[in-house]
C-alpha positions as a LaTeX table, in Angstrom:
\begin{tabular}{lrrr}
\hline
Residue & $x$ (\AA) & $y$ (\AA) & $z$ (\AA) \\
\hline
Unk1 & 56.38 & 18.77 & $-18.17$ \\
Unk2 & 54.52 & 16.10 & $-16.24$ \\
Unk3 & 55.35 & 17.90 & $-12.98$ \\
Unk4 & 53.92 & 21.14 & $-14.35$ \\
Unk5 & 50.65 & 19.37 & $-15.24$ \\
Unk6 & 50.53 & 17.90 & $-11.73$ \\
Unk7 & 51.11 & 21.35 & $-10.21$ \\
Unk8 & 48.43 & 22.89 & $-12.41$ \\
Unk9 & 46.05 & 20.11 & $-11.46$ \\
Unk10 & 46.93 & 20.51 & $-7.78$ \\
Unk11 & 46.43 & 24.28 & $-7.89$ \\
Unk12 & 43.05 & 23.86 & $-9.58$ \\
Unk13 & 41.98 & 21.34 & $-6.92$ \\
Unk14 & 43.14 & 23.67 & $-4.15$ \\
Unk15 & 41.21 & 26.55 & $-5.67$ \\
Unk16 & 38.07 & 24.42 & $-5.99$ \\
Unk17 & 38.43 & 23.22 & $-2.42$ \\
Unk18 & 38.96 & 26.76 & $-1.19$ \\
Unk19 & 35.91 & 27.92 & $-3.16$ \\
Unk20 & 33.76 & 25.11 & $-1.79$ \\
Unk21 & 34.93 & 25.91 & 1.73 \\
Unk22 & 33.99 & 29.55 & 1.23 \\
Unk23 & 30.54 & 28.49 & 0.05 \\
Unk24 & 30.21 & 26.20 & 3.07 \\
Unk25 & 31.20 & 29.08 & 5.36 \\
Unk26 & 28.70 & 31.42 & 3.74 \\
Unk27 & 26.01 & 28.76 & 3.98 \\
Unk28 & 26.80 & 28.23 & 7.66 \\
Unk29 & 26.64 & 31.96 & 8.33 \\
Unk30 & 23.30 & 32.25 & 6.58 \\
Unk31 & 21.94 & 29.30 & 8.52 \\
Unk32 & 23.11 & 30.86 & 11.78 \\
Unk33 & 21.53 & 34.17 & 10.82 \\
Unk34 & 18.29 & 32.34 & 10.01 \\
Unk35 & 18.38 & 30.61 & 13.40 \\
Unk36 & 18.93 & 33.95 & 15.13 \\
Unk37 & 15.96 & 35.48 & 13.30 \\
Unk38 & 13.80 & 32.47 & 14.19 \\
Unk39 & 14.80 & 32.76 & 17.85 \\
Unk40 & 13.98 & 36.48 & 17.85 \\
Unk41 & 10.61 & 35.78 & 16.23 \\
Unk42 & 9.87 & 33.18 & 18.89 \\
Unk43 & 10.75 & 35.67 & 21.60 \\
Unk44 & 8.42 & 38.24 & 20.08 \\
Unk45 & 5.62 & 35.67 & 19.86 \\
Unk46 & 6.04 & 34.83 & 23.55 \\
Unk47 & 6.01 & 38.53 & 24.50 \\
Unk48 & 2.85 & 39.08 & 22.45 \\
Unk49 & 1.15 & 36.10 & 24.11 \\
Unk50 & 2.07 & 37.32 & 27.59 \\
Unk51 & 0.80 & 40.83 & 26.81 \\
Unk52 & $-2.43$ & 39.43 & 25.38 \\
Unk53 & $-2.92$ & 37.31 & 28.50 \\
Unk54 & $-2.40$ & 40.40 & 30.69 \\
Unk55 & $-4.88$ & 42.39 & 28.61 \\
Unk56 & $-7.44$ & 39.58 & 28.80 \\
Unk57 & $-6.94$ & 39.28 & 32.55 \\
Unk58 & $-7.40$ & 43.04 & 32.98 \\
Unk59 & $-10.58$ & 42.98 & 30.86 \\
Unk60 & $-11.91$ & 40.04 & 32.90 \\
Unk61 & $-11.20$ & 41.95 & 36.13 \\
Unk62 & $-13.02$ & 45.03 & 34.82 \\
Unk63 & $-16.02$ & 42.92 & 33.77 \\
Unk64 & $-16.12$ & 41.32 & 37.23 \\
Unk65 & $-16.11$ & 44.76 & 38.84 \\
Unk66 & $-18.92$ & 45.94 & 36.56 \\
Unk67 & $-20.94$ & 42.80 & 37.30 \\
Unk68 & $-20.45$ & 43.31 & 41.04 \\
Unk69 & $-21.60$ & 46.94 & 40.73 \\
Unk70 & $-24.69$ & 45.85 & 38.76 \\
Unk71 & $-25.48$ & 43.20 & 41.38 \\
Unk72 & $-25.19$ & 45.80 & 44.18 \\
Unk73 & $-27.50$ & 48.17 & 42.30 \\
Unk74 & $-29.97$ & 45.35 & 41.67 \\
Unk75 & $-29.93$ & 44.39 & 45.35 \\
Unk76 & $-30.44$ & 48.02 & 46.30 \\
Unk77 & $-33.34$ & 48.32 & 43.87 \\
Unk78 & $-34.93$ & 45.14 & 45.21 \\
Unk79 & $-34.61$ & 46.41 & 48.79 \\
Unk80 & $-36.34$ & 49.66 & 47.83 \\
Unk81 & $-39.15$ & 47.74 & 46.19 \\
Unk82 & $-39.90$ & 45.82 & 49.37 \\
\hline
\end{tabular}
C-alpha cells in the first residue's frame, strides 16, 4: 500500500513537472514571438526614417533649385534696370 502511495505521489509530481515545463515552453515561445515582432517594428522604423530623410533631401534640393532660379531672375531684372 505504501508503494502505491509513493507511485501516486510520483505520478502527480511528474505530471506537475510536465505541466510546468509546457508552460515554460509556451512562455519561451511567446517571448521569442515578442522579440521577433519588436525586431520587425525596429526594422520598419529604420525604413521609415530613411525614407523620410530621402524625402527631406529631395525637398531641400527642389528648394535650392527654386532659389537659384529666383536669384537668376532677380539678377536678370537688375541688369535690365541698369
